[in-house]
N, CA, C and O atoms as a GROMACS GRO file, in nm:
protein
  564
    1UNK      N    1  -0.136  -0.790  -3.125
    1UNK     CA    2  -0.112  -0.667  -3.053
    1UNK      C    3  -0.102  -0.552  -3.152
    1UNK      O    4  -0.035  -0.564  -3.255
    2UNK      N    5  -0.168  -0.441  -3.121
    2UNK     CA    6  -0.167  -0.326  -3.209
    2UNK      C    7  -0.050  -0.235  -3.175
    2UNK      O    8  -0.009  -0.225  -3.059
    3UNK      N    9   0.003  -0.168  -3.276
    3UNK     CA   10   0.111  -0.073  -3.255
    3UNK      C   11   0.068   0.064  -3.302
    3UNK      O   12  -0.031   0.078  -3.374
    4UNK      N   13   0.142   0.166  -3.262
    4UNK     CA   14   0.123   0.301  -3.313
    4UNK      C   15  -0.015   0.355  -3.289
    4UNK      O   16  -0.072   0.338  -3.181
    5UNK      N   17  -0.070   0.422  -3.391
    5UNK     CA   18  -0.197   0.491  -3.379
    5UNK      C   19  -0.311   0.396  -3.349
    5UNK      O   20  -0.406   0.435  -3.281
    6UNK      N   21  -0.306   0.271  -3.396
    6UNK     CA   22  -0.415   0.178  -3.372
    6UNK      C   23  -0.436   0.152  -3.225
    6UNK      O   24  -0.551   0.132  -3.183
    7UNK      N   25  -0.331   0.151  -3.144
    7UNK     CA   26  -0.348   0.121  -3.003
    7UNK      C   27  -0.407   0.238  -2.926
    7UNK      O   28  -0.441   0.222  -2.809
    8UNK      N   29  -0.420   0.355  -2.988
    8UNK     CA   30  -0.485   0.466  -2.922
    8UNK      C   31  -0.634   0.469  -2.954
    8UNK      O   32  -0.704   0.559  -2.908
    9UNK      N   33  -0.683   0.374  -3.031
    9UNK     CA   34  -0.823   0.374  -3.070
    9UNK      C   35  -0.908   0.303  -2.966
    9UNK      O   36  -0.866   0.203  -2.907
   10UNK      N   37  -1.028   0.356  -2.945
   10UNK     CA   38  -1.125   0.296  -2.857
   10UNK      C   39  -1.164   0.162  -2.918
   10UNK      O   40  -1.198   0.155  -3.036
   11UNK      N   41  -1.160   0.055  -2.838
   11UNK     CA   42  -1.183  -0.079  -2.891
   11UNK      C   43  -1.323  -0.098  -2.947
   11UNK      O   44  -1.341  -0.179  -3.039
   12UNK      N   45  -1.422  -0.027  -2.896
   12UNK     CA   46  -1.558  -0.049  -2.945
   12UNK      C   47  -1.596   0.041  -3.061
   12UNK      O   48  -1.681   0.005  -3.142
   13UNK      N   49  -1.535   0.158  -3.071
   13UNK     CA   50  -1.574   0.253  -3.175
   13UNK      C   51  -1.467   0.277  -3.279
   13UNK      O   52  -1.497   0.330  -3.386
   14UNK      N   53  -1.342   0.240  -3.252
   14UNK     CA   54  -1.232   0.269  -3.343
   14UNK      C   55  -1.190   0.415  -3.334
   14UNK      O   56  -1.104   0.460  -3.410
   15UNK      N   57  -1.249   0.489  -3.240
   15UNK     CA   58  -1.221   0.631  -3.224
   15UNK      C   59  -1.082   0.650  -3.162
   15UNK      O   60  -1.047   0.583  -3.065
   16UNK      N   61  -1.002   0.740  -3.219
   16UNK     CA   62  -0.869   0.766  -3.168
   16UNK      C   63  -0.880   0.857  -3.047
   16UNK      O   64  -0.924   0.971  -3.059
   17UNK      N   65  -0.840   0.807  -2.930
   17UNK     CA   66  -0.861   0.879  -2.805
   17UNK      C   67  -0.777   1.006  -2.792
   17UNK      O   68  -0.820   1.101  -2.726
   18UNK      N   69  -0.661   1.010  -2.853
   18UNK     CA   70  -0.572   1.123  -2.831
   18UNK      C   71  -0.529   1.193  -2.959
   18UNK      O   72  -0.424   1.257  -2.961
   19UNK      N   73  -0.607   1.182  -3.065
   19UNK     CA   74  -0.576   1.251  -3.190
   19UNK      C   75  -0.619   1.397  -3.178
   19UNK      O   76  -0.720   1.428  -3.116
   20UNK      N   77  -0.541   1.484  -3.238
   20UNK     CA   78  -0.575   1.625  -3.243
   20UNK      C   79  -0.554   1.671  -3.386
   20UNK      O   80  -0.446   1.653  -3.442
   21UNK      N   81  -0.654   1.728  -3.443
   21UNK     CA   82  -0.642   1.780  -3.578
   21UNK      C   83  -0.606   1.674  -3.680
   21UNK      O   84  -0.541   1.705  -3.780
   22UNK      N   85  -0.647   1.551  -3.658
   22UNK     CA   86  -0.626   1.446  -3.755
   22UNK      C   87  -0.488   1.383  -3.751
   22UNK      O   88  -0.459   1.295  -3.832
   23UNK      N   89  -0.403   1.424  -3.659
   23UNK     CA   90  -0.273   1.358  -3.650
   23UNK      C   91  -0.234   1.342  -3.504
   23UNK      O   92  -0.283   1.414  -3.417
   24UNK      N   93  -0.148   1.249  -3.479
   24UNK     CA   94  -0.098   1.226  -3.345
   24UNK      C   95   0.029   1.307  -3.327
   24UNK      O   96   0.103   1.332  -3.423
   25UNK      N   97   0.053   1.346  -3.205
   25UNK     CA   98   0.171   1.427  -3.179
   25UNK      C   99   0.269   1.353  -3.090
   25UNK      O  100   0.227   1.273  -3.006
   26UNK      N  101   0.393   1.377  -3.104
   26UNK     CA  102   0.502   1.366  -3.016
   26UNK      C  103   0.588   1.246  -2.994
   26UNK      O  104   0.542   1.154  -2.926
   27UNK      N  105   0.706   1.236  -3.041
   27UNK     CA  106   0.807   1.140  -2.997
   27UNK      C  107   0.942   1.198  -3.033
   27UNK      O  108   0.973   1.213  -3.151
   28UNK      N  109   1.021   1.231  -2.933
   28UNK     CA  110   1.153   1.286  -2.960
   28UNK      C  111   1.223   1.312  -2.828
   28UNK      O  112   1.165   1.294  -2.721
   29UNK      N  113   1.346   1.356  -2.836
   29UNK     CA  114   1.420   1.399  -2.718
   29UNK      C  115   1.377   1.541  -2.686
   29UNK      O  116   1.370   1.626  -2.774
   30UNK      N  117   1.348   1.565  -2.558
   30UNK     CA  118   1.302   1.696  -2.515
   30UNK      C  119   1.408   1.802  -2.544
   30UNK      O  120   1.526   1.783  -2.515
   31UNK      N  121   1.365   1.910  -2.601
   31UNK     CA  122   1.454   2.022  -2.629
   31UNK      C  123   1.379   2.151  -2.603
   31UNK      O  124   1.266   2.167  -2.651
   32UNK      N  125   1.437   2.241  -2.530
   32UNK     CA  126   1.370   2.367  -2.499
   32UNK      C  127   1.358   2.456  -2.620
   32UNK      O  128   1.284   2.555  -2.616
   33UNK      N  129   1.428   2.426  -2.729
   33UNK     CA  130   1.418   2.508  -2.848
   33UNK      C  131   1.303   2.463  -2.938
   33UNK      O  132   1.269   2.532  -3.033
   34UNK      N  133   1.242   2.350  -2.910
   34UNK     CA  134   1.130   2.302  -2.989
   34UNK      C  135   0.998   2.346  -2.926
   34UNK      O  136   0.991   2.372  -2.806
   35UNK      N  137   0.896   2.353  -3.008
   35UNK     CA  138   0.763   2.392  -2.963
   35UNK      C  139   0.685   2.269  -2.920
   35UNK      O  140   0.690   2.166  -2.986
   36UNK      N  141   0.614   2.281  -2.810
   36UNK     CA  142   0.528   2.172  -2.764
   36UNK      C  143   0.388   2.194  -2.820
   36UNK      O  144   0.338   2.306  -2.824
   37UNK      N  145   0.326   2.085  -2.864
   37UNK     CA  146   0.185   2.085  -2.902
   37UNK      C  147   0.107   2.027  -2.786
   37UNK      O  148   0.148   1.927  -2.726
   38UNK      N  149  -0.005   2.089  -2.753
   38UNK     CA  150  -0.087   2.041  -2.643
   38UNK      C  151  -0.225   2.003  -2.692
   38UNK      O  152  -0.278   2.062  -2.786
   39UNK      N  153  -0.281   1.904  -2.628
   39UNK     CA  154  -0.418   1.863  -2.653
   39UNK      C  155  -0.485   1.839  -2.518
   39UNK      O  156  -0.421   1.793  -2.424
   40UNK      N  157  -0.613   1.872  -2.511
   40UNK     CA  158  -0.692   1.844  -2.393
   40UNK      C  159  -0.799   1.743  -2.434
   40UNK      O  160  -0.871   1.762  -2.531
   41UNK      N  161  -0.807   1.634  -2.358
   41UNK     CA  162  -0.903   1.528  -2.385
   41UNK      C  163  -0.989   1.512  -2.259
   41UNK      O  164  -0.937   1.489  -2.150
   42UNK      N  165  -1.122   1.526  -2.276
   42UNK     CA  166  -1.214   1.518  -2.163
   42UNK      C  167  -1.321   1.413  -2.190
   42UNK      O  168  -1.365   1.393  -2.303
   43UNK      N  169  -1.361   1.347  -2.084
   43UNK     CA  170  -1.470   1.249  -2.094
   43UNK      C  171  -1.519   1.219  -1.954
   43UNK      O  172  -1.445   1.230  -1.857
   44UNK      N  173  -1.645   1.180  -1.945
   44UNK     CA  174  -1.702   1.136  -1.819
   44UNK      C  175  -1.690   0.986  -1.805
   44UNK      O  176  -1.684   0.913  -1.905
   45UNK      N  177  -1.685   0.939  -1.681
   45UNK     CA  178  -1.676   0.796  -1.653
   45UNK      C  179  -1.794   0.757  -1.564
   45UNK      O  180  -1.830   0.829  -1.470
   46UNK      N  181  -1.854   0.644  -1.595
   46UNK     CA  182  -1.964   0.591  -1.513
   46UNK      C  183  -1.913   0.568  -1.372
   46UNK      O  184  -1.796   0.534  -1.351
   47UNK      N  185  -2.002   0.586  -1.273
   47UNK     CA  186  -1.963   0.570  -1.133
   47UNK      C  187  -1.896   0.434  -1.109
   47UNK      O  188  -1.798   0.425  -1.034
   48UNK      N  189  -1.948   0.330  -1.172
   48UNK     CA  190  -1.892   0.196  -1.153
   48UNK      C  191  -1.753   0.180  -1.216
   48UNK      O  192  -1.681   0.086  -1.182
   49UNK      N  193  -1.714   0.270  -1.306
   49UNK     CA  194  -1.586   0.259  -1.375
   49UNK      C  195  -1.479   0.354  -1.327
   49UNK      O  196  -1.366   0.347  -1.374
   50UNK      N  197  -1.513   0.443  -1.232
   50UNK     CA  198  -1.417   0.545  -1.188
   50UNK      C  199  -1.293   0.483  -1.125
   50UNK      O  200  -1.181   0.520  -1.159
   51UNK      N  201  -1.312   0.389  -1.033
   51UNK     CA  202  -1.196   0.328  -0.965
   51UNK      C  203  -1.107   0.255  -1.065
   51UNK      O  204  -0.984   0.262  -1.056
   52UNK      N  205  -1.168   0.184  -1.160
   52UNK     CA  206  -1.089   0.114  -1.262
   52UNK      C  207  -1.013   0.213  -1.350
   52UNK      O  208  -0.895   0.192  -1.379
   53UNK      N  209  -1.080   0.320  -1.392
   53UNK     CA  210  -1.016   0.421  -1.476
   53UNK      C  211  -0.897   0.484  -1.402
   53UNK      O  212  -0.789   0.501  -1.459
   54UNK      N  213  -0.919   0.516  -1.276
   54UNK     CA  214  -0.814   0.575  -1.192
   54UNK      C  215  -0.694   0.479  -1.180
   54UNK      O  216  -0.580   0.522  -1.191
   55UNK      N  217  -0.722   0.352  -1.156
   55UNK     CA  218  -0.615   0.253  -1.141
   55UNK      C  219  -0.537   0.234  -1.271
   55UNK      O  220  -0.414   0.222  -1.269
   56UNK      N  221  -0.607   0.231  -1.383
   56UNK     CA  222  -0.540   0.216  -1.513
   56UNK      C  223  -0.453   0.337  -1.545
   56UNK      O  224  -0.344   0.323  -1.600
   57UNK      N  225  -0.501   0.455  -1.511
   57UNK     CA  226  -0.422   0.577  -1.532
   57UNK      C  227  -0.296   0.573  -1.445
   57UNK      O  228  -0.188   0.610  -1.491
   58UNK      N  229  -0.310   0.529  -1.321
   58UNK     CA  230  -0.193   0.518  -1.231
   58UNK      C  231  -0.087   0.426  -1.291
   58UNK      O  232   0.032   0.453  -1.280
   59UNK      N  233  -0.131   0.318  -1.354
   59UNK     CA  234  -0.036   0.224  -1.416
   59UNK      C  235   0.034   0.288  -1.536
   59UNK      O  236   0.151   0.260  -1.561
   60UNK      N  237  -0.037   0.374  -1.610
   60UNK     CA  238   0.027   0.446  -1.721
   60UNK      C  239   0.139   0.534  -1.666
   60UNK      O  240   0.250   0.534  -1.720
   61UNK      N  241   0.110   0.609  -1.559
   61UNK     CA  242   0.213   0.696  -1.502
   61UNK      C  243   0.328   0.617  -1.442
   61UNK      O  244   0.443   0.660  -1.449
   62UNK      N  245   0.300   0.503  -1.384
   62UNK     CA  246   0.407   0.418  -1.331
   62UNK      C  247   0.498   0.373  -1.446
   62UNK      O  248   0.620   0.378  -1.433
   63UNK      N  249   0.439   0.330  -1.556
   63UNK     CA  250   0.521   0.286  -1.669
   63UNK      C  251   0.598   0.402  -1.730
   63UNK      O  252   0.712   0.386  -1.773
   64UNK      N  253   0.535   0.520  -1.735
   64UNK     CA  254   0.606   0.638  -1.786
   64UNK      C  255   0.730   0.666  -1.702
   64UNK      O  256   0.836   0.697  -1.756
   65UNK      N  257   0.718   0.657  -1.570
   65UNK     CA  258   0.832   0.680  -1.481
   65UNK      C  259   0.941   0.576  -1.502
   65UNK      O  260   1.060   0.608  -1.504
   66UNK      N  261   0.901   0.452  -1.518
   66UNK     CA  262   0.998   0.343  -1.535
   66UNK      C  263   1.067   0.347  -1.671
   66UNK      O  264   1.182   0.305  -1.683
   67UNK      N  265   0.998   0.397  -1.772
   67UNK     CA  266   1.054   0.396  -1.907
   67UNK      C  267   1.130   0.525  -1.939
   67UNK      O  268   1.197   0.532  -2.042
   68UNK      N  269   1.121   0.626  -1.854
   68UNK     CA  270   1.188   0.754  -1.876
   68UNK      C  271   1.159   0.808  -2.016
   68UNK      O  272   1.249   0.851  -2.088
   69UNK      N  273   1.031   0.806  -2.055
   69UNK     CA  274   0.988   0.855  -2.185
   69UNK      C  275   1.019   1.004  -2.197
   69UNK      O  276   0.986   1.082  -2.108
   70UNK      N  277   1.082   1.042  -2.308
   70UNK     CA  278   1.115   1.182  -2.332
   70UNK      C  279   1.024   1.238  -2.440
   70UNK      O  280   0.963   1.162  -2.516
   71UNK      N  281   1.016   1.370  -2.447
   71UNK     CA  282   0.937   1.435  -2.551
   71UNK      C  283   0.788   1.433  -2.523
   71UNK      O  284   0.708   1.455  -2.614
   72UNK      N  285   0.749   1.407  -2.398
   72UNK     CA  286   0.609   1.397  -2.362
   72UNK      C  287   0.584   1.467  -2.230
   72UNK      O  288   0.658   1.447  -2.133
   73UNK      N  289   0.480   1.548  -2.226
   73UNK     CA  290   0.429   1.602  -2.101
   73UNK      C  291   0.286   1.550  -2.089
   73UNK      O  292   0.211   1.555  -2.186
   74UNK      N  293   0.249   1.501  -1.972
   74UNK     CA  294   0.119   1.435  -1.959
   74UNK      C  295   0.067   1.457  -1.818
   74UNK      O  296   0.136   1.431  -1.720
   75UNK      N  297  -0.055   1.506  -1.810
   75UNK     CA  298  -0.121   1.532  -1.684
   75UNK      C  299  -0.264   1.485  -1.695
   75UNK      O  300  -0.329   1.508  -1.797
   76UNK      N  301  -0.314   1.418  -1.592
   76UNK     CA  302  -0.454   1.377  -1.590
   76UNK      C  303  -0.516   1.432  -1.463
   76UNK      O  304  -0.463   1.414  -1.353
   77UNK      N  305  -0.629   1.499  -1.479
   77UNK     CA  306  -0.706   1.550  -1.366
   77UNK      C  307  -0.835   1.470  -1.354
   77UNK      O  308  -0.897   1.436  -1.455
   78UNK      N  309  -0.873   1.440  -1.232
   78UNK     CA  310  -1.002   1.376  -1.206
   78UNK      C  311  -1.090   1.477  -1.135
   78UNK      O  312  -1.055   1.526  -1.027
   79UNK      N  313  -1.204   1.509  -1.195
   79UNK     CA  314  -1.296   1.604  -1.135
   79UNK      C  315  -1.396   1.531  -1.045
   79UNK      O  316  -1.417   1.410  -1.060
   80UNK      N  317  -1.456   1.604  -0.953
   80UNK     CA  318  -1.549   1.544  -0.857
   80UNK      C  319  -1.671   1.479  -0.922
   80UNK      O  320  -1.731   1.389  -0.862
   81UNK      N  321  -1.707   1.521  -1.042
   81UNK     CA  322  -1.827   1.469  -1.108
   81UNK      C  323  -1.801   1.345  -1.192
   81UNK      O  324  -1.888   1.301  -1.267
   82UNK      N  325  -1.681   1.286  -1.182
   82UNK     CA  326  -1.649   1.166  -1.259
   82UNK      C  327  -1.589   1.197  -1.396
   82UNK      O  328  -1.568   1.106  -1.476
   83UNK      N  329  -1.562   1.322  -1.421
   83UNK     CA  330  -1.499   1.358  -1.548
   83UNK      C  331  -1.348   1.352  -1.532
   83UNK      O  332  -1.294   1.387  -1.427
   84UNK      N  333  -1.280   1.306  -1.637
   84UNK     CA  334  -1.135   1.302  -1.641
   84UNK      C  335  -1.088   1.396  -1.751
   84UNK      O  336  -1.147   1.401  -1.859
   85UNK      N  337  -0.982   1.469  -1.723
   85UNK     CA  338  -0.924   1.563  -1.818
   85UNK      C  339  -0.777   1.526  -1.836
   85UNK      O  340  -0.699   1.531  -1.741
   86UNK      N  341  -0.741   1.489  -1.958
   86UNK     CA  342  -0.602   1.456  -1.991
   86UNK      C  343  -0.543   1.574  -2.065
   86UNK      O  344  -0.603   1.625  -2.160
   87UNK      N  345  -0.426   1.619  -2.024
   87UNK     CA  346  -0.353   1.723  -2.095
   87UNK      C  347  -0.224   1.659  -2.144
   87UNK      O  348  -0.142   1.612  -2.066
   88UNK      N  349  -0.209   1.657  -2.276
   88UNK     CA  350  -0.097   1.589  -2.339
   88UNK      C  351  -0.014   1.692  -2.415
   88UNK      O  352  -0.067   1.766  -2.498
   89UNK      N  353   0.115   1.697  -2.387
   89UNK     CA  354   0.206   1.785  -2.459
   89UNK      C  355   0.312   1.702  -2.528
   89UNK      O  356   0.376   1.617  -2.466
   90UNK      N  357   0.331   1.728  -2.657
   90UNK     CA  358   0.432   1.658  -2.734
   90UNK      C  359   0.509   1.757  -2.820
   90UNK      O  360   0.461   1.866  -2.848
   91UNK      N  361   0.627   1.717  -2.859
   91UNK     CA  362   0.712   1.805  -2.939
   91UNK      C  363   0.656   1.825  -3.079
   91UNK      O  364   0.606   1.731  -3.141
   92UNK      N  365   0.665   1.947  -3.129
   92UNK     CA  366   0.619   1.982  -3.263
   92UNK      C  367   0.699   1.906  -3.368
   92UNK      O  368   0.821   1.892  -3.356
   93UNK      N  369   0.630   1.860  -3.470
   93UNK     CA  370   0.697   1.796  -3.583
   93UNK      C  371   0.717   1.647  -3.569
   93UNK      O  372   0.767   1.583  -3.661
   94UNK      N  373   0.680   1.590  -3.455
   94UNK     CA  374   0.696   1.446  -3.437
   94UNK      C  375   0.577   1.373  -3.495
   94UNK      O  376   0.467   1.429  -3.505
   95UNK      N  377   0.597   1.250  -3.532
   95UNK     CA  378   0.496   1.172  -3.603
   95UNK      C  379   0.399   1.097  -3.512
   95UNK      O  380   0.281   1.088  -3.544
   96UNK      N  381   0.446   1.043  -3.400
   96UNK     CA  382   0.357   0.961  -3.318
   96UNK      C  383   0.387   0.981  -3.169
   96UNK      O  384   0.503   0.996  -3.129
   97UNK      N  385   0.283   0.980  -3.090
   97UNK     CA  386   0.297   0.992  -2.946
   97UNK      C  387   0.362   0.866  -2.889
   97UNK      O  388   0.337   0.756  -2.940
   98UNK      N  389   0.443   0.879  -2.784
   98UNK     CA  390   0.499   0.760  -2.721
   98UNK      C  391   0.396   0.683  -2.637
   98UNK      O  392   0.422   0.568  -2.600
   99UNK      N  393   0.283   0.742  -2.606
   99UNK     CA  394   0.184   0.675  -2.521
   99UNK      C  395   0.139   0.539  -2.574
   99UNK      O  396   0.134   0.444  -2.495
  100UNK      N  397   0.106   0.524  -2.702
  100UNK     CA  398   0.053   0.395  -2.746
  100UNK      C  399   0.152   0.280  -2.741
  100UNK      O  400   0.113   0.164  -2.752
  101UNK      N  401   0.279   0.309  -2.724
  101UNK     CA  402   0.378   0.202  -2.713
  101UNK      C  403   0.381   0.140  -2.574
  101UNK      O  404   0.439   0.034  -2.554
  102UNK      N  405   0.319   0.207  -2.479
  102UNK     CA  406   0.320   0.159  -2.341
  102UNK      C  407   0.213   0.051  -2.321
  102UNK      O  408   0.098   0.069  -2.360
  103UNK      N  409   0.252  -0.059  -2.261
  103UNK     CA  410   0.157  -0.167  -2.232
  103UNK      C  411   0.043  -0.117  -2.143
  103UNK      O  412  -0.072  -0.155  -2.162
  104UNK      N  413   0.076  -0.033  -2.046
  104UNK     CA  414  -0.026   0.019  -1.955
  104UNK      C  415  -0.126   0.109  -2.027
  104UNK      O  416  -0.244   0.110  -1.993
  105UNK      N  417  -0.080   0.184  -2.127
  105UNK     CA  418  -0.172   0.269  -2.203
  105UNK      C  419  -0.263   0.183  -2.291
  105UNK      O  420  -0.381   0.214  -2.308
  106UNK      N  421  -0.207   0.077  -2.346
  106UNK     CA  422  -0.289  -0.015  -2.425
  106UNK      C  423  -0.400  -0.074  -2.337
  106UNK      O  424  -0.514  -0.086  -2.381
  107UNK      N  425  -0.366  -0.111  -2.214
  107UNK     CA  426  -0.465  -0.164  -2.120
  107UNK      C  427  -0.569  -0.057  -2.086
  107UNK      O  428  -0.688  -0.088  -2.074
  108UNK      N  429  -0.525   0.067  -2.070
  108UNK     CA  430  -0.616   0.178  -2.040
  108UNK      C  431  -0.719   0.198  -2.152
  108UNK      O  432  -0.837   0.220  -2.124
  109UNK      N  433  -0.676   0.189  -2.276
  109UNK     CA  434  -0.767   0.215  -2.388
  109UNK      C  435  -0.854   0.094  -2.424
  109UNK      O  436  -0.953   0.109  -2.496
  110UNK      N  437  -0.818  -0.023  -2.375
  110UNK     CA  438  -0.885  -0.146  -2.416
  110UNK      C  439  -1.037  -0.144  -2.402
  110UNK      O  440  -1.106  -0.176  -2.499
  111UNK      N  441  -1.090  -0.110  -2.288
  111UNK     CA  442  -1.235  -0.106  -2.266
  111UNK      C  443  -1.282   0.033  -2.227
  111UNK      O  444  -1.377   0.050  -2.150
  112UNK      N  445  -1.215   0.132  -2.281
  112UNK     CA  446  -1.243   0.270  -2.244
  112UNK      C  447  -1.388   0.309  -2.269
  112UNK      O  448  -1.449   0.375  -2.185
  113UNK      N  449  -1.444   0.270  -2.381
  113UNK     CA  450  -1.583   0.307  -2.414
  113UNK      C  451  -1.681   0.248  -2.313
  113UNK      O  452  -1.784   0.310  -2.284
  114UNK      N  453  -1.652   0.132  -2.260
  114UNK     CA  454  -1.741   0.069  -2.162
  114UNK      C  455  -1.741   0.146  -2.030
  114UNK      O  456  -1.842   0.145  -1.959
  115UNK      N  457  -1.631   0.211  -1.996
  115UNK     CA  458  -1.622   0.287  -1.871
  115UNK      C  459  -1.681   0.427  -1.884
  115UNK      O  460  -1.723   0.486  -1.784
  116UNK      N  461  -1.686   0.480  -2.004
  116UNK     CA  462  -1.728   0.619  -2.024
  116UNK      C  463  -1.878   0.640  -2.009
  116UNK      O  464  -1.958   0.553  -2.044
  117UNK      N  465  -1.914   0.757  -1.957
  117UNK     CA  466  -2.054   0.798  -1.949
  117UNK      C  467  -2.084   0.907  -2.051
  117UNK      O  468  -2.200   0.938  -2.077
  118UNK      N  469  -1.980   0.965  -2.110
  118UNK     CA  470  -1.996   1.070  -2.210
  118UNK      C  471  -1.903   1.043  -2.327
  118UNK      O  472  -1.812   0.960  -2.320
  119UNK      N  473  -1.928   1.115  -2.432
  119UNK     CA  474  -1.837   1.110  -2.547
  119UNK      C  475  -1.705   1.178  -2.510
  119UNK      O  476  -1.698   1.259  -2.417
  120UNK      N  477  -1.603   1.145  -2.585
  120UNK     CA  478  -1.473   1.211  -2.569
  120UNK      C  479  -1.480   1.347  -2.637
  120UNK      O  480  -1.527   1.359  -2.750
  121UNK      N  481  -1.432   1.448  -2.568
  121UNK     CA  482  -1.419   1.582  -2.626
  121UNK      C  483  -1.271   1.612  -2.629
  121UNK      O  484  -1.205   1.609  -2.525
  122UNK      N  485  -1.218   1.639  -2.745
  122UNK     CA  486  -1.076   1.669  -2.756
  122UNK      C  487  -1.057   1.798  -2.834
  122UNK      O  488  -1.132   1.828  -2.927
  123UNK      N  489  -0.957   1.872  -2.794
  123UNK     CA  490  -0.924   1.993  -2.868
  123UNK      C  491  -0.778   2.028  -2.849
  123UNK      O  492  -0.720   2.004  -2.743
  124UNK      N  493  -0.720   2.087  -2.954
  124UNK     CA  494  -0.584   2.137  -2.938
  124UNK      C  495  -0.587   2.252  -2.838
  124UNK      O  496  -0.689   2.319  -2.823
  125UNK      N  497  -0.476   2.274  -2.771
  125UNK     CA  498  -0.470   2.380  -2.670
  125UNK      C  499  -0.334   2.446  -2.674
  125UNK      O  500  -0.237   2.390  -2.726
  126UNK      N  501  -0.328   2.564  -2.619
  126UNK     CA  502  -0.200   2.634  -2.603
  126UNK      C  503  -0.198   2.695  -2.464
  126UNK      O  504  -0.303   2.726  -2.407
  127UNK      N  505  -0.081   2.712  -2.410
  127UNK     CA  506  -0.067   2.769  -2.277
  127UNK      C  507  -0.083   2.919  -2.288
  127UNK      O  508  -0.008   2.986  -2.359
  128UNK      N  509  -0.181   2.972  -2.216
  128UNK     CA  510  -0.203   3.116  -2.211
  128UNK      C  511  -0.131   3.175  -2.090
  128UNK      O  512  -0.101   3.295  -2.088
  129UNK      N  513  -0.103   3.094  -1.992
  129UNK     CA  514  -0.031   3.134  -1.872
  129UNK      C  515   0.000   3.011  -1.790
  129UNK      O  516  -0.072   2.911  -1.796
  130UNK      N  517   0.108   3.017  -1.712
  130UNK     CA  518   0.148   2.902  -1.632
  130UNK      C  519   0.227   2.952  -1.512
  130UNK      O  520   0.330   3.017  -1.527
  131UNK      N  521   0.178   2.920  -1.394
  131UNK     CA  522   0.252   2.952  -1.272
  131UNK      C  523   0.275   2.823  -1.196
  131UNK      O  524   0.193   2.782  -1.114
  132UNK      N  525   0.386   2.759  -1.224
  132UNK     CA  526   0.433   2.638  -1.155
  132UNK      C  527   0.342   2.517  -1.172
  132UNK      O  528   0.365   2.417  -1.104
  133UNK      N  529   0.242   2.522  -1.258
  133UNK     CA  530   0.153   2.407  -1.275
  133UNK      C  531   0.219   2.296  -1.356
  133UNK      O  532   0.190   2.178  -1.333
  134UNK      N  533   0.304   2.330  -1.447
  134UNK     CA  534   0.364   2.230  -1.532
  134UNK      C  535   0.498   2.180  -1.480
  134UNK      O  536   0.567   2.104  -1.548
  135UNK      N  537   0.536   2.223  -1.361
  135UNK     CA  538   0.656   2.172  -1.297
  135UNK      C  539   0.621   2.039  -1.230
  135UNK      O  540   0.504   2.009  -1.209
  136UNK      N  541   0.721   1.960  -1.199
  136UNK     CA  542   0.697   1.830  -1.136
  136UNK      C  543   0.622   1.849  -1.004
  136UNK      O  544   0.658   1.934  -0.922
  137UNK      N  545   0.519   1.769  -0.985
  137UNK     CA  546   0.441   1.775  -0.862
  137UNK      C  547   0.394   1.635  -0.828
  137UNK      O  548   0.377   1.551  -0.917
  138UNK      N  549   0.373   1.610  -0.702
  138UNK     CA  550   0.320   1.481  -0.657
  138UNK      C  551   0.168   1.488  -0.660
  138UNK      O  552   0.110   1.589  -0.622
  139UNK      N  553   0.104   1.380  -0.705
  139UNK     CA  554  -0.043   1.380  -0.706
  139UNK      C  555  -0.099   1.377  -0.566
  139UNK      O  556  -0.036   1.323  -0.474
  140UNK      N  557  -0.218   1.437  -0.548
  140UNK     CA  558  -0.286   1.434  -0.420
  140UNK      C  559  -0.339   1.294  -0.394
  140UNK      O  560  -0.380   1.224  -0.487
  141UNK      N  561  -0.338   1.253  -0.270
  141UNK     CA  562  -0.390   1.120  -0.237
  141UNK      C  563  -0.523   1.129  -0.168
  141UNK      O  564  -0.581   1.026  -0.133
   0.00000   0.00000   0.00000
């Protein structure tokens, strides 16, 4: 079993799915005085892999709720064209994201390249404006 940064790597390419600027972000107790680092990760999924990708993502969120992970903000959007957009926020100055420690996230990354129809596009991001989007919300069904 892989730990830390290795478990965030795509099993077929060794590509780190959630790295930004060459380092992973976030593990700590949430504090409003600390700065959050954000990354946006986008990729397309083959039609045959959409349901599996969606189910694996749901399991990640279920485990996040059960583990009460702190120091992490995480949102995944599914677009109508089969593209998924992950927005990850972690506390500034932390060494590793809490995501790779989750069994459900390890399962999500396991065959990720096989489900994808496009390359992963990742970039650091900052909030230019926010009107209630980052507050707790229930996903649409």
